[in-house]
C-alpha positions as CSV (number, residue, x, y, z in Angstrom):
1,M,-39.8,-8.4,-3.4
2,N,-43.5,-9.1,-3.7
3,N,-45.5,-11.8,-2.0
4,I,-48.8,-13.0,-3.4
5,L,-51.2,-13.8,-0.6
6,L,-54.5,-15.6,-1.2
7,F,-57.6,-15.6,1.0
8,K,-61.1,-16.9,1.1
9,T,-63.6,-14.1,2.0
10,D,-67.2,-13.1,2.0
11,I,-66.6,-10.0,0.0
12,K,-69.2,-10.5,-2.7
13,T,-70.7,-7.2,-3.9
14,K,-69.7,-3.8,-5.3
15,K,-70.7,-2.2,-2.0
16,S,-68.4,-4.6,-0.1
17,L,-65.6,-3.7,-2.5
18,K,-66.1,0.0,-1.8
19,T,-65.7,-0.8,1.9
20,V,-62.4,-2.6,1.5
21,K,-60.9,-0.4,-1.2
22,P,-59.6,2.4,1.0
23,V,-58.1,-0.1,3.5
24,F,-56.0,-1.8,0.8
25,N,-55.3,1.2,-1.4
26,N,-54.0,3.3,1.5
27,H,-51.8,0.5,3.0
28,P,-48.2,1.4,2.5
29,Y,-47.0,-2.2,1.8
30,I,-49.8,-3.5,-0.5
31,D,-49.0,-2.8,-4.1
32,N,-52.1,-4.3,-5.7
33,W,-55.1,-6.4,-4.8
34,Y,-58.1,-8.0,-6.4
35,V,-61.3,-9.8,-5.2
36,D,-62.7,-12.5,-7.6
37,T,-66.4,-12.1,-6.8
38,E,-67.2,-14.7,-9.5
39,D,-65.3,-17.4,-7.5
40,I,-67.2,-19.5,-5.0
41,D,-64.6,-18.5,-2.3
42,N,-64.6,-14.8,-3.3
43,V,-60.8,-15.0,-3.5
44,L,-58.8,-12.0,-2.3
45,K,-55.4,-11.8,-4.0
46,I,-52.9,-9.4,-2.5
47,Y,-49.6,-8.4,-4.0
48,A,-47.6,-7.1,-1.1
49,L,-44.1,-6.5,0.2
50,N,-42.6,-9.2,2.3
51,N,-43.4,-7.5,5.6
52,V,-47.2,-7.9,5.1
53,T,-48.3,-11.1,6.9
54,E,-51.4,-13.3,6.3
55,N,-52.5,-12.5,9.9
56,E,-52.2,-8.8,9.3
57,V,-54.5,-9.0,6.2
58,I,-57.0,-11.2,8.1
59,K,-57.1,-8.7,11.0
60,L,-57.6,-5.8,8.5
61,V,-60.5,-7.6,6.7
62,N,-62.1,-8.8,9.9
63,G,-61.8,-5.3,11.4
64,I,-64.1,-3.9,8.7
65,G,-66.7,-6.6,9.2
66,F,-65.8,-9.3,6.6
67,Y,-64.8,-12.9,6.9
68,C,-61.3,-13.8,5.8
69,E,-59.1,-16.9,6.1
70,V,-56.0,-18.1,4.3
71,L,-56.9,-20.0,1.1
72,E,-55.3,-23.4,1.3
73,D,-54.1,-25.2,-1.9
């Protein structure tokens, strides 16, 4: 079962995307991910298994030097 998690980030450039790419691509429970760099909130959308939490994603993104918070409706 997949969850879709949405976050507001400061991931804005191709260089930034290259930094986050290995973190998400090598994560065993993240199936797919996308950053909408055209959106004002630079929305990070993650398709993940149920055992990936919002806090885990925030820690991953913060750990590589980027801002990340849950995107509220």
